[in-house]
C-alpha positions as YAML, in Angstrom:
chain: A
units: angstrom
residues:
- id: 1
  name: MET
  ca: [92.90, -179.63, 106.19]
- id: 2
  name: PRO
  ca: [91.82, -178.93, 102.62]
- id: 3
  name: GLU
  ca: [93.81, -176.07, 101.12]
- id: 4
  name: SER
  ca: [90.60, -174.45, 99.88]
- id: 5
  name: VAL
  ca: [89.28, -174.21, 103.45]
- id: 6
  name: ARG
  ca: [92.58, -172.84, 104.73]
- id: 7
  name: ARG
  ca: [92.68, -170.14, 102.01]
- id: 8
  name: SER
  ca: [89.00, -169.26, 102.36]
- id: 9
  name: GLY
  ca: [89.52, -167.81, 105.81]
- id: 10
  name: ALA
  ca: [86.75, -170.06, 107.13]
- id: 11
  name: LEU
  ca: [88.98, -170.97, 110.05]
- id: 12
  name: SER
  ca: [89.30, -167.47, 111.44]
- id: 13
  name: GLY
  ca: [87.77, -165.92, 114.53]
- id: 14
  name: SER
  ca: [85.51, -167.71, 116.96]
- id: 15
  name: TRP
  ca: [84.55, -170.47, 114.51]
- id: 16
  name: PHE
  ca: [87.25, -172.46, 116.25]
- id: 17
  name: CYS
  ca: [86.52, -171.25, 119.77]
- id: 18
  name: GLY
  ca: [88.96, -168.37, 119.43]
- id: 19
  name: VAL
  ca: [91.84, -170.53, 118.16]
- id: 20
  name: THR
  ca: [93.46, -168.71, 115.26]
- id: 21
  name: PRO
  ca: [94.61, -170.46, 112.04]
- id: 22
  name: THR
  ca: [98.24, -169.99, 113.14]
- id: 23
  name: ARG
  ca: [97.59, -171.75, 116.44]
- id: 24
  name: LEU
  ca: [95.58, -174.47, 114.66]
- id: 25
  name: ARG
  ca: [98.59, -175.54, 112.63]
- id: 26
  name: LYS
  ca: [100.30, -176.60, 115.85]
- id: 27
  name: PHE
  ca: [97.50, -179.12, 116.43]
- id: 28
  name: GLU
  ca: [97.83, -180.81, 113.02]
- id: 29
  name: VAL
  ca: [94.15, -180.25, 112.38]
- id: 30
  name: ALA
  ca: [92.25, -182.35, 109.89]
- id: 31
  name: GLY
  ca: [88.90, -180.63, 109.52]
- id: 32
  name: PRO
  ca: [86.51, -178.46, 111.49]
- id: 33
  name: TYR
  ca: [86.98, -180.26, 114.78]
- id: 34
  name: GLY
  ca: [90.73, -179.62, 114.88]
- id: 35
  name: PRO
  ca: [90.78, -177.55, 118.08]
- id: 36
  name: TYR
  ca: [89.84, -180.68, 119.97]
- id: 37
  name: ARG
  ca: [93.40, -181.86, 119.53]
- id: 38
  name: ALA
  ca: [94.35, -179.18, 122.04]
- id: 39
  name: ARG
  ca: [92.50, -181.25, 124.66]
- id: 40
  name: LYS
  ca: [93.23, -184.84, 125.58]
- id: 41
  name: GLN
  ca: [92.37, -187.22, 122.75]
- id: 42
  name: ALA
  ca: [90.52, -189.45, 125.21]
- id: 43
  name: ASP
  ca: [88.10, -186.58, 125.92]
- id: 44
  name: TYR
  ca: [86.74, -186.92, 122.39]
- id: 45
  name: GLY
  ca: [86.86, -190.66, 121.78]
- id: 46
  name: ALA
  ca: [90.18, -190.79, 119.95]
- id: 47
  name: VAL
  ca: [90.79, -193.74, 117.65]
- id: 48
  name: GLU
  ca: [93.46, -195.67, 119.50]
- id: 49
  name: ASP
  ca: [93.39, -199.17, 118.03]
- id: 50
  name: GLY
  ca: [92.14, -198.43, 114.52]
- id: 51
  name: ARG
  ca: [88.51, -199.30, 115.33]
- id: 52
  name: PRO
  ca: [85.78, -196.64, 115.02]
- id: 53
  name: THR
  ca: [84.99, -194.79, 118.24]
- id: 54
  name: PHE
  ca: [81.68, -193.09, 118.96]
- id: 55
  name: SER
  ca: [81.90, -189.29, 118.80]
- id: 56
  name: HIS
  ca: [78.48, -187.65, 119.29]
- id: 57
  name: PHE
  ca: [74.77, -187.43, 118.46]
- id: 58
  name: GLY
  ca: [73.48, -184.51, 116.40]
- id: 59
  name: ILE
  ca: [70.01, -183.05, 116.97]
- id: 60
  name: CYS
  ca: [68.42, -180.33, 114.83]
- id: 61
  name: VAL
  ca: [66.66, -177.88, 117.18]
- id: 62
  name: SER
  ca: [64.14, -175.09, 116.63]
- id: 63
  name: ASP
  ca: [65.32, -172.90, 119.54]
- id: 64
  name: LEU
  ca: [68.93, -173.30, 120.66]
- id: 65
  name: GLU
  ca: [68.54, -171.54, 124.02]
- id: 66
  name: ARG
  ca: [65.46, -173.58, 124.92]
- id: 67
  name: SER
  ca: [67.24, -176.83, 124.00]
- id: 68
  name: LEU
  ca: [70.32, -175.82, 126.00]
- id: 69
  name: ALA
  ca: [68.11, -175.13, 129.04]
- id: 70
  name: PHE
  ca: [66.41, -178.51, 128.58]
- id: 71
  name: TYR
  ca: [69.48, -180.72, 128.17]
- id: 72
  name: CYS
  ca: [71.60, -178.86, 130.74]
- id: 73
  name: GLY
  ca: [68.87, -178.17, 133.30]
- id: 74
  name: ALA
  ca: [66.93, -181.45, 133.13]
- id: 75
  name: LEU
  ca: [69.62, -183.97, 132.13]
- id: 76
  name: GLY
  ca: [72.84, -182.55, 133.59]
- id: 77
  name: PHE
  ca: [74.77, -181.69, 130.42]
- id: 78
  name: GLU
  ca: [77.19, -178.78, 130.30]
- id: 79
  name: LYS
  ca: [77.53, -176.26, 127.50]
- id: 80
  name: ALA
  ca: [80.79, -176.89, 125.63]
- id: 81
  name: GLU
  ca: [82.31, -175.70, 122.35]
- id: 82
  name: SER
  ca: [80.30, -173.81, 119.76]
- id: 83
  name: HIS
  ca: [80.94, -173.30, 116.03]
- id: 84
  name: GLU
  ca: [79.38, -171.18, 113.30]
- id: 85
  name: ILE
  ca: [79.26, -173.44, 110.27]
- id: 86
  name: GLY
  ca: [78.89, -172.24, 106.71]
- id: 87
  name: ALA
  ca: [79.54, -173.17, 103.10]
- id: 88
  name: GLU
  ca: [82.52, -175.42, 103.95]
- id: 89
  name: PHE
  ca: [80.03, -178.01, 105.25]
- id: 90
  name: ALA
  ca: [77.32, -177.71, 102.58]
- id: 91
  name: ARG
  ca: [78.59, -180.78, 100.70]
- id: 92
  name: LEU
  ca: [78.84, -182.93, 103.82]
- id: 93
  name: MET
  ca: [75.34, -181.87, 104.91]
- id: 94
  name: GLU
  ca: [74.00, -182.45, 101.40]
- id: 95
  name: LEU
  ca: [72.69, -178.89, 101.15]
- id: 96
  name: ASP
  ca: [73.24, -176.20, 98.51]
- id: 97
  name: ARG
  ca: [74.08, -173.63, 101.16]
- id: 98
  name: VAL
  ca: [74.24, -173.74, 104.92]
- id: 99
  name: ALA
  ca: [74.45, -171.43, 107.92]
- id: 100
  name: VAL
  ca: [74.10, -173.21, 111.24]
- id: 101
  name: THR
  ca: [75.20, -172.83, 114.84]
- id: 102
  name: SER
  ca: [76.72, -176.04, 116.17]
- id: 103
  name: GLN
  ca: [76.58, -176.08, 119.98]
- id: 104
  name: PHE
  ca: [78.06, -179.08, 121.76]
- id: 105
  name: ILE
  ca: [76.91, -180.16, 125.19]
- id: 106
  name: ARG
  ca: [78.77, -182.77, 127.22]
- id: 107
  name: ARG
  ca: [78.28, -185.00, 130.21]
- id: 108
  name: GLY
  ca: [81.18, -187.31, 130.89]
- id: 109
  name: PRO
  ca: [82.05, -189.13, 127.67]
- id: 110
  name: THR
  ca: [78.65, -188.38, 126.11]
- id: 111
  name: ALA
  ca: [78.38, -185.51, 123.62]
- id: 112
  name: ILE
  ca: [75.37, -184.09, 121.82]
- id: 113
  name: GLU
  ca: [75.65, -181.54, 119.02]
- id: 114
  name: LEU
  ca: [72.66, -179.19, 118.96]
- id: 115
  name: LEU
  ca: [72.27, -177.82, 115.42]
- id: 116
  name: ALA
  ca: [70.38, -174.53, 115.07]
- id: 117
  name: PHE
  ca: [69.93, -173.92, 111.34]
- id: 118
  name: HIS
  ca: [69.68, -170.35, 110.04]
- id: 119
  name: GLU
  ca: [69.82, -171.39, 106.37]
- id: 120
  name: PRO
  ca: [68.13, -173.38, 105.10]
- id: 121
  name: SER
  ca: [65.30, -173.24, 107.61]
- id: 122
  name: PRO
  ca: [64.75, -176.41, 109.61]
- id: 123
  name: PHE
  ca: [61.60, -178.38, 108.81]
- id: 124
  name: GLY
  ca: [59.68, -181.49, 109.76]
- id: 125
  name: GLU
  ca: [57.35, -182.76, 112.43]
- id: 126
  name: ARG
  ca: [58.29, -181.72, 115.94]
- id: 127
  name: GLU
  ca: [56.70, -184.67, 117.67]
- id: 128
  name: ARG
  ca: [57.98, -188.00, 118.86]
- id: 129
  name: ARG
  ca: [58.39, -190.69, 116.25]
- id: 130
  name: ALA
  ca: [56.94, -194.17, 116.58]
- id: 131
  name: VAL
  ca: [59.42, -196.37, 118.41]
- id: 132
  name: ASN
  ca: [59.15, -198.99, 115.66]
- id: 133
  name: GLN
  ca: [59.97, -196.50, 112.88]
- id: 134
  name: PHE
  ca: [63.32, -197.14, 111.17]
- id: 135
  name: GLY
  ca: [66.16, -194.98, 112.42]
- id: 136
  name: LEU
  ca: [67.10, -193.53, 115.78]
- id: 137
  name: THR
  ca: [64.29, -194.26, 118.24]
- id: 138
  name: HIS
  ca: [65.34, -192.53, 121.46]
- id: 139
  name: LEU
  ca: [68.05, -191.27, 123.79]
- id: 140
  name: SER
  ca: [68.14, -193.04, 127.16]
- id: 141
  name: PHE
  ca: [69.33, -191.73, 130.51]
- id: 142
  name: ARG
  ca: [69.76, -193.51, 133.83]
- id: 143
  name: VAL
  ca: [68.44, -191.36, 136.67]
- id: 144
  name: ARG
  ca: [68.04, -191.82, 140.42]
- id: 145
  name: ASP
  ca: [64.53, -190.34, 140.58]
- id: 146
  name: VAL
  ca: [62.34, -190.78, 137.50]
- id: 147
  name: ALA
  ca: [59.49, -188.62, 138.85]
- id: 148
  name: ALA
  ca: [61.72, -185.68, 139.83]
- id: 149
  name: THR
  ca: [63.62, -185.77, 136.52]
- id: 150
  name: ALA
  ca: [60.34, -185.98, 134.59]
- id: 151
  name: GLU
  ca: [59.13, -182.86, 136.46]
- id: 152
  name: ARG
  ca: [62.27, -180.99, 135.36]
- id: 153
  name: VAL
  ca: [61.73, -182.19, 131.78]
- id: 154
  name: VAL
  ca: [58.28, -180.54, 131.77]
- id: 155
  name: GLU
  ca: [59.51, -177.36, 133.49]
- id: 156
  name: LEU
  ca: [62.14, -176.96, 130.77]
- id: 157
  name: GLY
  ca: [59.91, -177.33, 127.73]
- id: 158
  name: GLY
  ca: [59.74, -181.10, 127.29]
- id: 159
  name: ALA
  ca: [56.80, -183.43, 127.78]
- id: 160
  name: VAL
  ca: [56.17, -186.69, 129.59]
- id: 161
  name: VAL
  ca: [54.39, -189.55, 127.82]
- id: 162
  name: GLY
  ca: [52.37, -190.55, 130.86]
- id: 163
  name: SER
  ca: [51.01, -193.72, 129.30]
- id: 164
  name: SER
  ca: [54.57, -195.08, 128.94]
- id: 165
  name: ARG
  ca: [55.28, -195.20, 132.69]
- id: 166
  name: THR
  ca: [56.44, -198.73, 133.47]
- id: 167
  name: THR
  ca: [57.47, -200.33, 136.76]
- id: 168
  name: ILE
  ca: [58.92, -203.83, 136.89]
- id: 169
  name: ASP
  ca: [59.75, -205.76, 140.06]
- id: 170
  name: LEU
  ca: [62.76, -207.87, 139.18]
- id: 171
  name: GLY
  ca: [63.22, -210.15, 142.17]
- id: 172
  name: GLY
  ca: [62.98, -207.34, 144.71]
- id: 173
  name: THR
  ca: [64.73, -204.72, 142.58]
- id: 174
  name: VAL
  ca: [62.24, -202.16, 141.29]
- id: 175
  name: LEU
  ca: [62.93, -200.83, 137.79]
- id: 176
  name: GLU
  ca: [61.18, -197.64, 136.62]
- id: 177
  name: PHE
  ca: [60.91, -196.27, 133.08]
- id: 178
  name: VAL
  ca: [59.13, -193.42, 131.32]
- id: 179
  name: TYR
  ca: [59.37, -191.85, 127.88]
- id: 180
  name: CYS
  ca: [59.57, -188.09, 127.56]
- id: 181
  name: THR
  ca: [60.31, -185.77, 124.67]
- id: 182
  name: ASP
  ca: [62.65, -182.83, 124.34]
- id: 183
  name: PRO
  ca: [61.18, -179.48, 123.17]
- id: 184
  name: ASP
  ca: [61.39, -180.62, 119.52]
- id: 185
  name: GLY
  ca: [59.84, -184.06, 119.99]
- id: 186
  name: VAL
  ca: [62.99, -186.20, 120.32]
- id: 187
  name: ARG
  ca: [62.08, -189.24, 122.44]
- id: 188
  name: VAL
  ca: [64.03, -189.36, 125.71]
- id: 189
  name: GLU
  ca: [63.83, -192.37, 128.01]
- id: 190
  name: LEU
  ca: [64.34, -191.95, 131.75]
- id: 191
  name: MET
  ca: [65.14, -195.12, 133.65]
- id: 192
  name: ASP
  ca: [65.96, -196.02, 137.23]
- id: 193
  name: LEU
  ca: [67.46, -199.49, 137.35]
- id: 194
  name: GLY
  ca: [67.33, -199.67, 141.12]
- id: 195
  name: GLY
  ca: [70.96, -199.30, 141.90]
...
């Protein structure tokens, strides 16, 4: 942990889920996600063989509570750790100043970090991007009932792209797909692969 962060007091209070700086030292923290060491390394994709391991997706959201309701209520995630992030991350985030709530949600080994910016204000189009636009195109979820899950998506502030509904009969196994969006326009694919 950088000495400047330790001395700044940025690690006090609930920023680390109630873990105090004294308790953090026991976990040999190396940055803002240090408290995770208190849980099993495998829970957070620990690097075991020296190769990179996937950690999480980050999504900038306009309304944290609405996004929590969407991802937890429609897609089965659970609210996990939350952090108030400030100046200590401005350089990493390539911003002059920053105040943001970082709320993790988890489902099995999958983690999404919902970022609710207070400063600077979030900006940009809140609509789905073209699937052939460079960069992240969509999040994809296997579901047992595409129609029922799509209904929940709409109930919780998302939208269904009706024209994307696709059914494929693959030798007697019916595959179903549909694109949706979260409340901020992030493309979410629902798919039932028939088994």
